[in-house]
C-alpha positions as CSV (number, residue, x, y, z in Angstrom):
1,X,2.2,-13.9,-71.0
2,X,4.0,-11.5,-72.8
3,X,4.4,-12.0,-76.6
4,X,7.2,-14.5,-76.8
5,X,8.9,-12.8,-80.2
6,X,11.0,-14.9,-82.4
7,X,10.1,-18.7,-81.0
8,X,12.9,-21.6,-80.9
9,X,11.5,-22.9,-84.4
10,X,13.6,-20.1,-86.0
11,X,16.8,-20.4,-87.7
12,X,17.6,-17.0,-85.9
13,X,16.7,-18.2,-82.2
14,X,20.3,-18.5,-81.3
15,X,20.7,-14.9,-81.6
16,X,18.0,-14.0,-79.0
17,X,19.3,-16.7,-76.8
18,X,22.9,-15.0,-77.0
19,X,21.5,-11.5,-76.6
20,X,19.6,-12.7,-73.4
21,X,22.5,-14.7,-71.6
22,X,24.7,-11.2,-72.5
23,X,22.0,-9.5,-70.7
24,X,21.5,-11.6,-67.9
25,X,25.7,-11.9,-67.4
26,X,25.8,-7.6,-67.3
27,X,22.3,-7.7,-64.6
28,X,24.4,-7.2,-61.7
29,X,22.7,-8.1,-57.8
30,X,21.1,-11.1,-57.2
31,X,17.9,-9.5,-56.9
32,X,17.8,-8.3,-60.0
33,X,18.8,-10.8,-61.4
34,X,16.5,-12.9,-60.0
35,X,13.8,-10.6,-61.1
36,X,15.1,-10.7,-65.2
37,X,15.4,-14.7,-65.0
38,X,11.8,-14.5,-63.8
39,X,10.9,-12.9,-66.6
40,X,13.0,-15.1,-69.0
41,X,11.2,-17.6,-67.5
42,X,7.6,-16.5,-68.8
43,X,8.7,-16.2,-72.4
44,X,9.6,-19.6,-71.6
45,X,6.4,-20.6,-71.3
46,X,4.8,-18.1,-74.1
47,X,7.6,-19.9,-76.7
48,X,5.9,-23.1,-75.2
49,X,2.2,-21.8,-75.8
50,X,3.2,-20.3,-79.6
51,X,4.6,-23.6,-80.6
52,X,2.0,-26.3,-79.1
53,X,-0.1,-24.1,-81.0
54,X,1.8,-24.7,-84.3
55,X,1.9,-28.2,-83.6
56,X,5.4,-28.5,-82.5
57,X,5.1,-30.1,-79.2
58,X,9.3,-31.2,-79.7
59,X,10.3,-28.1,-79.7
60,X,7.4,-26.9,-77.2
61,X,9.4,-29.4,-74.8
62,X,12.4,-27.8,-74.9
63,X,11.0,-24.5,-74.0
64,X,9.6,-26.0,-71.1
65,X,12.6,-27.4,-69.7
66,X,14.3,-24.5,-70.2
67,X,11.2,-22.0,-68.5
68,X,11.9,-24.9,-65.2
69,X,15.6,-24.0,-65.2
70,X,15.2,-20.9,-65.3
71,X,12.3,-20.7,-62.9
72,X,15.0,-22.6,-60.6
73,X,17.8,-19.7,-61.1
74,X,15.4,-16.7,-60.0
75,X,14.7,-19.2,-56.8
76,X,18.3,-19.3,-56.1
77,X,19.4,-16.4,-56.7
78,X,16.4,-14.7,-54.7
79,X,17.9,-17.4,-51.6
80,X,21.4,-16.3,-52.3
81,X,19.9,-13.1,-52.1
82,X,17.6,-13.6,-48.6
83,X,21.4,-15.1,-47.5
84,X,23.0,-11.9,-47.7
85,X,20.3,-10.2,-45.9
86,X,18.4,-8.3,-48.8
87,X,14.9,-7.3,-49.0
88,X,13.8,-9.8,-51.1
89,X,10.1,-9.6,-50.5
90,X,9.4,-7.7,-53.3
91,X,11.0,-9.7,-55.9
92,X,9.4,-13.0,-54.2
93,X,6.3,-11.5,-54.3
94,X,6.4,-11.2,-58.3
95,X,7.8,-15.1,-58.4
96,X,5.1,-16.1,-56.0
97,X,2.2,-14.4,-58.6
98,X,4.1,-15.4,-61.9
99,X,4.3,-19.0,-61.0
100,X,0.5,-19.2,-59.6
101,X,-0.5,-17.4,-63.4
102,X,1.6,-20.3,-64.9
103,X,-0.2,-22.7,-63.4
104,X,-3.3,-21.6,-64.6
105,X,-2.0,-21.1,-68.6
106,X,-0.1,-24.4,-68.3
107,X,-3.5,-26.1,-66.9
108,X,-5.9,-24.9,-69.7
109,X,-3.2,-25.8,-72.5
110,X,-2.7,-29.6,-71.1
111,X,-5.6,-31.0,-72.7
112,X,-5.1,-29.1,-76.0
113,X,-2.0,-31.1,-76.7
114,X,-0.5,-34.2,-77.9
115,X,-0.2,-37.2,-75.5
116,X,3.6,-36.6,-76.2
117,X,3.9,-33.3,-74.5
118,X,1.8,-33.2,-71.9
119,X,4.6,-35.5,-69.5
120,X,6.6,-31.9,-70.0
121,X,3.9,-29.4,-69.6
122,X,2.9,-32.0,-66.1
123,X,6.8,-31.5,-65.2
124,X,6.4,-27.7,-65.8
125,X,3.2,-27.6,-63.8
126,X,5.0,-29.0,-61.0
127,X,7.9,-27.0,-61.3
128,X,5.5,-24.1,-61.2
129,X,4.0,-25.5,-57.8
130,X,8.0,-25.6,-56.3
131,X,8.2,-21.9,-57.7
132,X,5.4,-21.2,-55.7
133,X,5.8,-22.7,-52.8
134,X,9.6,-21.8,-52.3
135,X,8.9,-17.9,-52.5
136,X,6.0,-17.6,-50.2
137,X,8.1,-19.6,-47.4
138,X,10.8,-16.8,-48.2
139,X,8.5,-14.0,-48.1
140,X,8.1,-11.9,-44.2
141,X,5.0,-13.5,-42.2
142,X,3.1,-10.4,-42.9
143,X,3.6,-9.6,-46.8
144,X,2.9,-13.5,-46.8
145,X,-0.5,-12.6,-45.3
146,X,-0.9,-9.8,-48.4
147,X,-0.3,-11.9,-51.1
148,X,-2.4,-14.6,-49.6
149,X,-5.4,-12.3,-49.6
150,X,-4.8,-10.8,-52.7
151,X,-4.3,-14.1,-54.6
152,X,-6.7,-16.0,-52.8
153,X,-9.2,-15.8,-55.8
154,X,-6.5,-16.7,-58.4
155,X,-5.0,-19.8,-56.6
156,X,-8.9,-21.1,-55.8
157,X,-9.3,-20.9,-59.5
158,X,-6.1,-22.5,-60.7
159,X,-6.3,-25.1,-57.9
160,X,-9.6,-26.3,-59.6
161,X,-9.1,-26.6,-62.8
162,X,-5.8,-28.9,-61.7
163,X,-8.7,-30.6,-59.8
164,X,-10.1,-31.1,-63.0
165,X,-7.3,-32.8,-64.7
166,X,-6.6,-34.7,-61.6
167,X,-10.2,-36.1,-61.9
168,X,-9.5,-37.4,-65.1
169,X,-6.5,-39.2,-63.9
170,X,-4.0,-36.7,-64.4
171,X,-1.2,-37.0,-61.0
172,X,-0.8,-33.5,-60.4
173,X,-0.1,-32.8,-56.8
174,X,-1.9,-30.5,-54.9
175,X,-1.1,-26.7,-54.5
176,X,0.2,-26.6,-50.6
177,X,-1.9,-24.8,-48.2
178,X,-0.1,-21.1,-47.8
179,X,-1.8,-21.2,-44.3
180,X,0.1,-24.3,-43.3
181,X,3.1,-23.6,-45.8
182,X,5.5,-24.7,-43.0
183,X,4.0,-28.1,-42.2
184,X,4.1,-31.5,-44.2
185,X,1.7,-31.4,-46.9
186,X,-0.8,-34.5,-47.1
187,X,-1.2,-36.1,-50.8
188,X,-4.3,-37.3,-51.9
189,X,-5.0,-40.4,-53.0
190,X,-4.2,-40.8,-56.9
191,X,-1.5,-38.2,-56.4
192,X,1.9,-37.4,-56.7
193,X,3.8,-36.3,-53.9
194,X,5.5,-33.0,-54.5
195,X,9.0,-33.2,-54.2
196,X,12.1,-30.8,-55.0
197,X,14.8,-32.7,-57.3
198,X,17.8,-34.0,-54.9
199,X,15.2,-34.3,-51.7
200,X,13.4,-37.4,-50.6
């Protein structure tokens, strides 16, 4: 993860937020805005990790919520761009690779944080899964196959880390099987079905 810089527990953090919002406002084009929002979401994740390491889970939870918001906004911008006929494969590749990395980071952090912070991390993991799934769905067939081949080892590593958490009773859904990404994803016993907010 990138160096998060100033953290939300700083009294001057509002200046960082303001500068980021202005930067986003003056980022033109759905593809460019999507890429910027993914980068910002990654910063929020870095902030949350740093705050958890400082023993500030309450502030970290807010950063994780913001991570989910910015990731969802990035996906929305990518969908808008694709709807306009723009080439989104490159930016969606970045989204898929980033969200896979995010899941690995969150899985590592999960067991080292207080109980009160674990639900927020679990929600962030599921948001990363949705981001990964939706990005792959939107990428053209040939490019998708290239990404799957490139990230196969990483995907297996992340799934192993998540499976270790499931064995300890953490209700985390499985990463969608990319080769069958268009098919309904079976939910193993004892895990939660991965759904997108607003959908059944």
